[in-house]
Each structure stands twice: as structure tokens, then as C-alpha cells.
DRENZA-603140 format. One record per residue (C-alpha): x, y, z. Coordinates in pm, whole numbers, plus 32768, in hexadecimal, padded with zeros to 4 digits. Example, Ala and Ser with C-alpha at 12.3 -4.5 7.8 and 13.67 -1.06 7.14 Angstrom:
84CE7E3E830C;85577F9682CA;
// end
This chain:
47937509DC7C;47A87654DBCE;48C676B7DAF3;48E8781ADB81;49347797DCE1;49F17651DCD7;49FE758CDE17;4B44752BDEB4;4B6A73E1DF71;4C9573AAE045;4CD67249E0BD;4E197234E180;4E8B70D3E19B;4FAA706CE282;50D67004E1B0;518C6F5BE2D0;507E6E71E340;50B36D3FE269;52096CA1E284;52C06D6FE179;53E76CC3E0ED;550B6D38E1C3;56196CF5E0BC;55686DC3DFAF;54B36EE5E05E;53DD6FC1DF90;54397130DF72;5354722DE023;520F7231DF62;519C734BDE8D;502F73A0DE93;4F7273A7DD4C;4F9374D1DC6F;4E9B74F5DB51;4DC475DDDA80;4C81764BDB1F;4BC9775EDBDA;4C6E7710DD27;4DA67641DD48;4E857617DE77;4FF575FBDE53;508D759DDF9F;5009769CE091;4FDB77A5DF89;4EA377E8DEB4;4ED677FFDD3E;4D9B78A3DCC9;4D3977DDDB8D;4E29786EDA8A;4EB97796D97A;500D7822D9C3;500277ADDB2D;5160771BDB6F;517275ACDB25;500B759EDAA8;4FB274A5D9A0;4E777453D8F3;4DEA72F2D901;4CDC7267D828;4BA671F1D8CE;4BC77097D964;4B9E6FADDA83;4CF46F18DA96;4DF06EA3DB8D;4F586F17DB5E;509B6F2BDC20;51727059DC61;50F171B9DC75;52017228DB8E;51787125DA9B;500E717FDACE;4FC27168D954;5073701DD934;4F826F01D917;4FB26DD4D9FB;4FF86C82D957;50446B2BD9DF;51AF6B81D9BB;51806C96DABD;513A6B8ADBC4;4FFC6C36DC35;4EE06B4FDBCF;4D7B6BCFDBD3;4CBC6A8BDC03;4B606B16DC43;4A996C4ADBE2;49276C58DC3A;482E6D74DC0A;46E76D46DCC5;45D86E41DC73;44896E42DD24;437F6F38DCAD;423D6F83DD62;4152708DDCDA;426B7129DC08;434F713FDD37;44907076DCF5;45706FE2DDFC;46B96F67DD57;47D66EA1DDEC;491D6E75DD2C;4A026D65DDBF;4B5A6D15DD39;4C456C0ADDC3;4DAF6BEEDD70;4EE56B31DDE7;50516B8EDDE3;510D6A62DD54;525A6B0CDD65;53676AC3DE6D;53656C2EDEDE;52606D2DDF44;51B06DDADE24;50CA6F04DE0A;4F716EBFDD80;4E7F6FD1DD0A;4D0C6FB7DCF4;4C5E7091DBF3;4AE47091DBBB;4A117178DAF3;48C171EBDB70;47B872D4DAEE;47E37448DB38;4686744DDBD7;46DE7333DCD1;4744735BDE3C;483F7266DECE;47BC71D6E010;48D270E8E07D;4A227068E02D;4AD66F47E0DC;4C276EABE0B1;4C726D4FE124;4DD96CCAE130;4E116B67E1A9;4CBD6B58E252;4CE06CA0E30D;4BDC6DA4E29B;4C0A6F20E2AE;4AC06FD9E289;4A9B713FE20F;4A09725CE2D2;49567385E235;49CB74CDE2CF;49A87642E28D;4AA17691E178;4B927765E24A;4B977665E365;4BE7754FE26E;4CE57622E1BF;4DA97659E300;4DA074E3E34C;4E0D74A0E1E6;4F33758DE1F8;4FA174EDE341;4F897397E29F;50547408E16C;515E7498E24C;51807342E2F0;51A77295E1A0;5045720FE170;4F8171F6E030;4E5872C5DFB9;4D2872B8DED5;4C7E73C4DE0A;4B6E7406DD0A;4BB774B3DBC5;4AFB7504DA82;4B3F7411D968;4A237405D878;48D17480D80B;47F273C6D8FC;48F77336D9E8;4A0B7391DAD9;4B1A72C2DB76;4B56724DDCDD;4CBB71D5DD18;4D677145DE4A;4EA87084DE6A;4F506FB0DF70;50916EEADFA4;50566D71DFB5;51546C82E042;51DA6B5CDF7F;50D76A49DF62;4FC86B23E002;4E666B5EDF80;4DAD6C9FDF75;4C396CE6DF42;4BB16E3CDEE0;4A376E81DF0D;49996FC7DEA3;48287014DED2;47737138DE31;4608719DDDFB;4554726ADCF5;43F872BCDC7D;43CD724EDB17;4346736CDA42;42477331D92D;42BF73B5D7E0;42157387D690;4122728DD720;421271A9D7E0;42E8718AD913;445C7151D8D8;456970B4D9B2;46D370DFD934;47DD6FECD9A5;4944700FD932;49ED6EC0D8E3;4B666ECED8C9;4C1A6DC6D998;4D606DE9D8C7;4DA86C73D8EC;4CF86B29D8D2;4C356AEADA0E;4BDE698ADA74;4A9A69F0DB23;49FE6B21DA77;48906B62DAB7;478F6C79DA9E;463C6C30DB4A;451E6D1FDB3A;43D56CF1DBF5;42B86DE4DBBE;41776E06DC84;40726EF9DC0A;3F1C6EFDDCBB;3E796F8DDB7D;3EF76E59DAB3;40096E57D9AA;3FA36E9AD848;40F46E6BD796;42566E07D7F4;438C6DFFD721;45076DEFD74D;46176E4ED655;478F6E4BD655;48646F33D580;49916E49D58E;49066D01D509;483D6C8AD3E1;46DA6C1AD414;47356AB4D3AF;48376A9CD4C7;47686B65D5B6;463E6A7AD592;46E76950D62D;47746A12D752;46416AE6D78C;44F36A88D820;43D16B7BD856;42666B40D8BB;41476BF9D958;3FEF6B93D9D3;3EF96C68DA94;3FB36D3FDB8F;41076C93DB76;421F6CA0DA7C;43736BFDDA6C;44A86C30D9A1;45DE6B58D9B3;472B6B76D8FC;48296A61D93A;49286A3FD826;4A106910D846;4B85693BD81F;4B6F68D6D6B0;4A5669CED674;4B2C6ADFD70D;4C4D6AAED61D;4C826BA0D50B;4CD06A79D424;4CCA68FBD45D;4E3F68EBD4A9;4E6C6A49D542;4EC36A89D6AB;4E206BE6D6BB;4CB56C38D6F5;4BAE6CD6D615;4AE26D53D741;4B186EC9D70E;49E46FA8D6FD;488C6FF6D777;47906EFDD7F3;463D6FA4D7E6;44F16F27D87C;43AE6FD4D80D;424F6F97D885;40FD7041D8B6;3FCA6FFDD985;3E546FD0D945;3D8D7111D94D;3C2070B7D984;3BFB720BDA26;3CCF7352DA00;3D4D733BDB61;3DC0723CDC67;3DEB7279DDDA;3EA47193DEC0;3EB371B2E03B;3F9C70ECE124;3FF17129E295;3F587290E293;401172FEE151;3F76731BDFFC;3FE37344DE93;3EFF73C8DD7E;3F55737EDC13;3EA1743FDB02;3EBC73FAD98A;3D777428D8C6;3D6A739FD762;3C9F73F1D632;3C7D7564D66A;3C8E7660D545;3DD7771AD52B;3DD27886D5A1;3E54796BD487;3FA47A0AD4E0;40547B46D498;41C87AFAD48A;42E67BEBD469;443F7B51D414;45587C31D49D;46987BB7D3F1;48017C0FD43A;48B97C4ED2F0;49F87CE3D384;4B4D7C84D2F7;4B7C7B65D3ED;4A5F7AAFD33C;4B3F7A97D207;4B4F7952D144;4AA17817D1BF;49D678BFD2C7;492279AED1E3;48F6789AD0DE;485577B4D1DF;477378D0D25B;46F9790ED0FA;46B577A4D0C9;45F47783D20A;452978C1D1CC;44CD7845D068;445376FBD105;438E77AAD213;42E37881D103;4262773ED067;41BA76E3D1B6;411B7832D209;3FA57821D1F0;3EE3791BD116;3E2579ABD243;3F637A08D2E7;400F7B65D2CD;41887B9AD2C3;42AE7C84D292;44277C71D28E;45047D69D350;46787D57D2F9;47777DFBD3DD;48EA7E47D3B9;496B7FAAD40C;4813801AD39A;46B87F87D375;46197F1BD232;44AD7EA5D209;44177DD3D0F6;42C97E87D10D;425A7FBDD1D5;41417EF9D27A;40DF7D8FD2AF;40547CE9D17A;3F787BB6D152;401C7A78D0DA;3F717A68CF89;401579A1CE73;40877AE7CDD0;411A7B71CF10;41C87A2ECF61;42697A2ACE07;42E27B8CCE3C;43607B2DCF97;442E7A12CEF3;44DA7B07CE0E;452A7BEECF31;45BC7ACDD001;468D7A56CEDC;47377BA5CED0;478B7BC6D044;49037C09D065;49E27C45D192;4A717D97D1DD;4ABA7E88D2FE;4AA77E69D46E;499D7DF4D568;48837EDDD5CE;47A57DEFD693;46EA7F02D748;46647FBAD61F;461B7E7BD568;453C7DEFD677;44907F3DD6C2;44377F62D553;439B7E06D53D;42DC7E36D68D;425C7F90D620;41DB7EF8D4DC;41147DEED598;40867EE7D691;401C7FD7D57A;3F757EBCD4B6;3EA17E61D5E8;3E4B7FC9D636;3DE2800FD4D1;3D217EC8D4B4;3DDC7E5FD37C;3E007CFDD3FE;3CEA7C0CD461;3C587C4FD5BE;3C837ADFD61B;3DE97ACAD5B6;3F227AB7D686;40767B64D65C;41D37AD9D674;43377B65D651;44497A81D5E5;45A97B11D5EF;46E17A64D566;483E7AE5D5B5;499F7A64D5C4;4A4B7B6FD696;4A2A7C81D793;49A47DE3D762;4AC77EC9D6FB;4A207FF8D665;490580D7D6D4;4885807AD82D;49767F5AD887;49407F3FDA05;488B7DF3DA43;47CC7E76DB6E;474A7FA1DAB1;46E97ED7D982;46227DF0DA72;457B7F18DB09;451E7FACD9B3;44977E65D932;43CB7E14DA6D;43297F68DA61;42E07F52D8E9;42407DF7D8FA;417E7E42DA3B;41247CD1DA6F;40537CC8D931;41137BB6D874;423E7AD6D8A2;43A17B06D81B;446F79D7D7AE;45EB7A00D78D;46C5791BD6B5;48387935D6F7;490678BAD5D0;4A527828D63D;4B22785BD772;4BAC79BBD754;4A8F7A70D7F5;4A007AC9D94B;490479B1D968;48AB7A0CDACF;48317B5FDA49;47607AC2D939;46C779CDDA33;467B7AD5DB33;45E47BBCDA21;44FC7AA3D9AB;449A7A20DAFE;44227B70DB84;434D7B93DA48;42A17A40DA66;437F7996D965;44B078C1D96C;460D78B3D8CA;469C77A6D7FC;48017778D788;48387727D619;49717656D5F1;4A627699D4CD;4A38754CD425;49D074DAD2CE;486874C0D347;48507624D3D4;47407671D2DC;46797543D353;46A575B6D4C0;46087707D45D;44E97660D3A9;44B97575D4D3;44997694D5BD;4399773FD4DD;42CC7602D4CD;42AC7608D647;42017759D644;415C774CD4EE;400676D2D569;3F7B778ED69D;3E3076ECD706;3DEA77CAD830;3E5B791CD8B2;3E5179BCDA0D;3E367868DAB6;3DEB785CDC2A;3DC6772EDD05;3CDC775BDE31;3CA1768EDF74;3BB476ADE090;3BF677DEE169;3CC37793E2A0;3CE17622E245;3E437637E1B1;3F9E7691E23B;40ED76CBE18B;405E76CBE026;415376C4DF0A;412577AADDDE;3FB877AADD6C;3F9B78B8DC5E;402B78A1DAFF;401F7987D9D3;3FED786DD8E0;3FA076FDD8CC;4043766ED791;3FD27532D6DD;40A07402D73D;41147493D88A;408E746FD9EA;404A7557DB15;40AF74BBDC66;403F7553DDB3;408874C0DF0C;403A751DE071;3FDD74ACE1D4;3E7E7474E25E;3E1D752CE39A;3D3F7405E3FD;3DD172B5E3A6;3C887210E40B;3BAD72D0E314;3AC871F7E241;3AB572BDE0FC;3B9E7397E03A;3B457481DF19;3C217530DE21;3BC3762DDD0A;3C9D768EDBEA;3C2E77D2DB38;3CAF7862D9F4;3C617922D8B7;3C317840D788;3C317890D614;3AB178B0D619;3A4478E4D781;3AB578DAD8EA;3ACF7781D97D;3AC276D6DAD3;3B3C757EDB14;3ACB74E1DC62;3B6073B1DD05;3AB7731CDE39;3B5F720BDF03;3AD77122E007;3C0070EFE0EC;3B8D6FA0E171;3B646F16E011;3CB86FAADFB2;3D606F06E0DD;3CE56DAEE060;3D556DFCDEFB;3EB36E68DF6E;3EF46D3BE04E;3FFB6CD9DF4E;40C66E0FDF72;41D86D5DE028;42086C93DEE7;430D6D9EDEAC;43606E61DFEE;42A26EFCE105;42697072E146;429770C5DFD8;419271DEDFDA;4236728BE100;438C7278E057;42EB72EEDF0C;425A741ADFC6;43AD7460E063;445F7445DF13;43677538DE67;436E762CDF8B;44EA7638DF90;45027656DE1B;4411777ADE14;44AB7828DF3F;45FB781BDE8E;455F78B2DD53;44C879D6DE19;460B7A06DED3;46BD7A61DD8E;46067BA8DD70;45D77BF9DEE5;46A17CEFDFAB;46DE7D45E115;45FA7CAFE221;45227C03E11C;464E7B48E094;46BA7AF1E1F4;45657A62E241;45507997E0FB;46B57913E140;465E78ACE2A4;452077F4E234;45D4773AE11B;46FB76E2E1FB;4616765DE314;45607579E220;469D7507E176;4733749DE2C5;45F27402E33A;45C0732CE202;473272EBE1CB;47397399E073;487A7421DFE4;481B756DDF4F;48DE76B0DEFB;48C776FEE073;494675B4E0F5;4A5F74BDE0BF;4AAE735CE128;4BCD72F7E206;4C4F719DE252;4CAD713DE3B6;4D987011E3A1;4E497004E4ED;4E447176E52C;4D02718DE5EF;4DCA71A5E738;4ED67286E7B4;4FB17276E8EA;4F4F7115E949;4FBF708EEA98;50536F3DEAB9;4F816E36E9F7;504D6CF5E9FB;50756C0CEB25;51216ABCEB58;500C6A46EC3C;4EB16A8AECB4;4E7D69FEEE1C;4D3569A0EEB6;4CAE6AB6EF92;4D786BC6EEF0;4D206CCDEDEA;4DC36D5DECB3;4D936ECCEC79;4DE66F81EB33;4DA270E9EADD;4DE271D4E9BB;4D5C72F1E8E7;4C7972DCE7AD;4CFA737AE66D;4B9973CFE60A;4AC47444E72D;4989743DE646;49AA72CAE5E5;4865720AE615;48E470B5E670;4A10702AE72E;4A8A6EC5E729;4B916E18E80A;4C106CB6E7F2;4CCA6BFEE90B;4D876ACFE88D;4E3C69C4E956;4E976859E975;4DAB6796EA63;4DDB6643EB01;4D1A6594E9EC;4D1E6683E8C4;4D6F67DDE84C;4C6768DCE8B1;4BF36A30E832;4B116B13E902;4A706C31E837;49CA6D60E8C4;49046E43E7E0;488E6F96E857;478E7085E7BC;482171D5E825;46D4728DE80B;462C7198E8F3;475271A9E9E4;473D731DE9E8;45D47304EA61;46277202EB64;474472CAEBEB;468E7415EC10;46A173DDED8A;481E73D6ED89;483B7531EE1E;478C749FEF54;48F07448EFB7;49D27536EEFA;4A137592ED93;4B2F7514ECAF;4B6B73E9ED91;4BC972FFEC6E;4CC57401EBF0;4D63740EED4E;4D5B7297ED66;4E167285EC18;4F157388EC91;4F4472C6EDD9;4F85717CED21;506A7222EC28;513C72CFED2C;5154718AEDF7;51C670C1ECD4;52B771C2EC5C;535D71CAEDB4;5374704DEDAE;541E7053EC58;550A7164ECD9;559F708AEDF1;56B56FAAED6E;56966E37EDA4;57C66D55EDB2;570D6C20EE21;55CE6B6FEDC6;54A66BF1EE90;54986B0BEFC4;540F6B1FF11E;54CC6AD7F25F;56016B6EF2F8;57086C00F20F;58476B3FF22A;591D6C2FF165;594F6CB2F00A;591C6BA6EF02;58B26A9FEFFF;576D69E7EFD3;567569FDF0F0;55F468C7F19B;549A68A4F103;53CD6939EFEC;52C06A2BF03C;5163699FF011;50BA6AE1EFB2;507D6B95EE6B;51626CAFEDFB;506D6DADEE83;4F816D7AEFB2;50A16D28F09D;50316C92F1E6;518F6C18F21C;52166D7AF215;53106D3AF0FF;52FF6E9EF07B;52EB6F55F1C4;53F9702FF243;53FE7127F11A;
// end
């Protein structure tokens, strides 16, 4: 989930459903208000400003709490809301993670209480499901187009129902929140499912799980199962909130061959912050890292007509790089920011290789360069660069346009004049903490200028320092120039964040990488060309096979290395692969298809950020269709709960009796005409036991079966509903002063001779005739 376009999830939950305490009714509920890119307050949108009315910031956490007005208040046993179980189940197949977070709580108070469920998930993840279960009744979520869901959300809020949303809350995570009223003595279960593709960074895959239950939990558990067809080479797990001594007895981790397992089950005593304390020490990050065996540079997996191609060669010489650092030194960088920038640049200078070329471009109101041209990173030049960096001071305003164009021009000139090695690659890294406010300050014009100047020859990476900047602009600017943006958070470790970013791009092993497949054999291919392949990363390409029954599959990866052009070929025997992947259901089925859908949506959304007009509409439509098909919550979709609001305008649905030979007819309207499934239960007391008759309908299948309905006449069900409704309204309209009986009427208030032996409707005795 990307930071620039946070996803909203609205989960209306019926407040009136569950026996609310009649003597102490809750006031009308207020929807959540919080800091984030998109926040709904009642029916109005508050567009992500910190001064949004009522907004408050909450630290990252996965806690249950009561009272929206007390959203930052931590639940304790004294609050009467006991969280007795929290389980996180993570199943990873070929880097694709399927995670389910389940929390169970009980209201031990003698009155209804509001319970909130907060869980943090990675920004790169897509939520796929959320269910709420109260006293055994489950309310599933439905993924809808955002505007459709918003309308249903607003309607629910106007009727006093609750809502959920996603908001930014940390560097790698964002928060999903939903709340519900729970009757005295009742239990509630929250279950959130999300999926993500784990990215390889600095030689390992990382999975971040936030642990913050905010109270002692009787049954707390994290279970992670990993299945990698290439085999697992290393597996580790660390917790930021507990010492290794305490962690050791609660944590188990193991791997063998293709399978790995991590389990974290702290007892109540292990959760305590001290032996006699009643509060918990579980508060921080739980991080699982692993890598796979790499007997060959690439690995291709094919399941059910979909394939994924992983590429990560090792042992190649590093391609020399020409790097220009474009640094914002405007007045807003004053103090800690400029100090941390200097510290990071000094550390980066220690890591630059002698065969690299570099320069520094400083911009405030004007532009200052360290050297007129790129210079080689000789010991003498590095020492001189250190002195230059130590003397960087903040001043002036923010001229992003001229700073970038100066750096780009310098790289282009060096290439044209052959003053840098032929087999080298160029990179621009810009750091800024604000928006352009002098010179060319229009974001669209700056993007146009930079795109034209770079001309697709090298990538641009943008680092946004802090929160007071247009991050969407930085991200769009980087994406359309084959780079990416990264936010640098204003913490004590900001210099380490800057160094960490540089380490990711410090060692290019290949340039101009292209992944090729047999012509006309592949459909719906994800991105297959890259400016660079960096050491410790991984290129992932997915697609669909035209012929699912093909016997062989071949993939070529071509790129320019430090010494020569290289081609890596991977050939796959599909029959042999089918045997090797028979264990795929060890985790979950169809993972490659979902991985393909995940990658495709992610890349469509990235392209959409810089598209306009019909191109943007087309990209939006493609991403929306896939999001709905695969039940992903993305920036284009939202999730809506349907408690008992799936039906409108229901005809009579309760009867004293059902008599042999008769028929009960109920009709109504669906709230959501696009729902996929419909379920109806008929409950009653039989001669021997209570009975429930359930009818489940696949609406898509029914639509096919009823294509012949116009053989009679259209809209017959709608007219049948109207007929029943009118009939029953007229019956209710007639006053009744006596019980409904058959036989002659003896007079007002007099009982007839014998009871009618017919149901309330279907009246062979003629009880309701004569209207």
C-alpha cells in the first residue's frame, strides 16, 4: 500500500443488532477521526490535514480500546473489555504472504461497550477480507468501487452505524481501524486478512509485524509458515520489544529444505513488564527475515496457467556509477535536518568506490556546485568532498527545478564528452524537505522539464525529508524517470535512513535489464524492463501462459554488465515442475495467480499517477477490475460490511405456523445489486426439534440460469414484490377488533364459533375476502 494514495476501508456495523442495554443506551456513535491522507468524518471528507477537526494522532499499535472519544486510551482489565486471544497466522509461498490477524474479546461489563480493533499492516499490502463475528453471527466484508462504498458508508453513518478506515502511522506500516458496540457479556471476534509480495532488500526478504496488544493476553500467538520451492538458506526472527534471553524461551524458529517455521507464544508471565506488573512489554516490531538458495540466477514457477519469474544473480562485478547528489539547503533544513544530512553524506563518502564518479549540487534560492564537472572518487577528491560537506549550511528558499536540471545536465555532458567510463551507469539522488517556492515552482512544469532532460537515460531517486512536502509530486517525478521516492522520517536515526537508502543503490550489477519470453506464448505480462539490477535485490516478473498445456518454457534475461553484455537463460520442463510443486497447497492454492494480480495492480497504480485523459481512465479501469475480481482493497476500492442491511423493503417474514400443502412467499430488494452471493435461513420449531433450512445462491450462476426470464415478461419479480407489498399493506390498514377467526361474525367483540384451519395467507376459507 503506497503512502501517496492511502486506502480507505469502510465497514459499517449495525449498532442496534445485539441487545443493547436499554437502561443505559449509548449516544449516537461518532465515526473515527484521525490524521492521514484520507479520513472520513461522518459523511464529510477531511482530506488528510493535521488540523482536521477532532483529529488526533495515535502511535502505531494493534490494540483494542473502548470509546471513540478515548481512542488513545489504552484498554485495561478495569475497562471490562478483555482481549483473551490474539493470533497472527502468516503463510508465505514463493515470497507471497497471506496473513490473517484474529483478535477475540469479551465485554465483562453489565452494559454495552464499544470495542475498537486496530491492526498495523505494511504499506505495500492489500487487504483482502475483514469479518466481524458477534455472538456467533459473522458479518463478511465486500470490496466495492470506492465511490459506491462511500455512499453506502455515508448511509450507514447517518443511521448510527460504525466505520473503519486506514491511515498512515509509521515508516513501513499503516493502520486499519474498526469499532463496534458489544452488548454486556457478549463476545466479538475481529479477523483481518491481507496479502503482500515480500521484497528482497540487501540480500534478504523481510516481513514486519507490529506487536502492541496493550494488555496481557491469555492466548497470544504468532505463527509463520514459509514454503519456498528453491529451498530456504537462512531464517531469523527478532523482536524490538524484548531481550534475546526472554525471547528465546517464547520463540521457536526452524527451517529445512523448502519449509520454514517461526512461532512466538509468550506466556502471561513472559508478557509482563516486570514479575509483579499487570501491564505488557509487548510493544514494538516483530521482524522475520529469510533468503532462498540460489543455485542458478533465476527461478521460474508455473501453476494453473500463471507463472512467476524471480531473478537475482550473485557474484557479478559491480558496474561503476556516476552519481550526482542534489541537496536542498534551504532555510527549512535548519538545525537537526542539515546536521543529519551532513552526517549521512560523510558516511556515504566512505563507501563510494574509487572507480565511481561524483558531484554535489546544492540548491536554495540559487544553485551551488562542488565541482564544475563530475570527478573520480580518488582518495584526494574524497577528502576534498568531506571538507565541502562539513561546510554545508542552510539558507534561502527552495529552487528544486534548477537544482535538478543542473545535476542532470552535468551527467549528460559527462557521457557526451566521454569523461566517465563507457561501461558505467548514472544516477541522480535528490534530497529535499519542502516544496519548490522560487524559480519554476509549478510541479507539472518541473516534471516536464526533468523528464525531457533525463530522456530515459538514467533513474532519478527522490528522498523526502519529513512531512511538510508534496510527497505525491516527488513520487510521480521519480516514477516517470525509472526511480522511486522514499520518505526520510525526522527521527534520531534519519542519517541512518539516508545511508540505508544509498546502500540499496550503491552496487549496480546490471544495467538496461530486459526479460524476454517466447513470442506469442505470454499474456498480461507485468513489467519486464529495468534500468538497473542492484546487488541484494530481486526482479520479479509474472504473467499468463497462452497454452496451459505447453511442455517447455524458456525465459531470457539480458543486461549490460561491468565487463560485457550478459544473457541468463532459464528453461523449465512443465511436467517436472508440476511434480516439484505438488506441495504448493502446503500454504494456499492459486498463489501465483494472486501474485500476478498483486503485481499487475501495483504497477497499474504507479503508471496511473503520471497518466492523463483516456490513458488514465484505461489504467484506472484495468486496476479497478482486477481489484474487484481478486477482492483487493486498493486506492480505487473500499470494503463495506453488510450486517443485516443486505435487504430493503422486505415483505412479511414471520409466521405463526406453516401448514402442510401451503407455501410461504417472501420478497424484497437487495441493497447491493452487484453482490456475488445471497443466503437465506428459514428457522422454525418442528414436531421433534428446532429446524433451520438454508438456501445459498450464487447470483452470477442464477443470472445465467434466468436468461430466459423474458420468455414470459420482464421485471416479474419486481412486480411480484409490489403485489405482495400492496396486499400486506392493505391488510395492515384494516382495523381488527377481534382475533382472526373463520365462520359467521356474531357482532363486534364476539368470538366466532371455530378457529380457521388455514395459514394467515393462502386463504381457502375466504377469511380475507370482501375487501
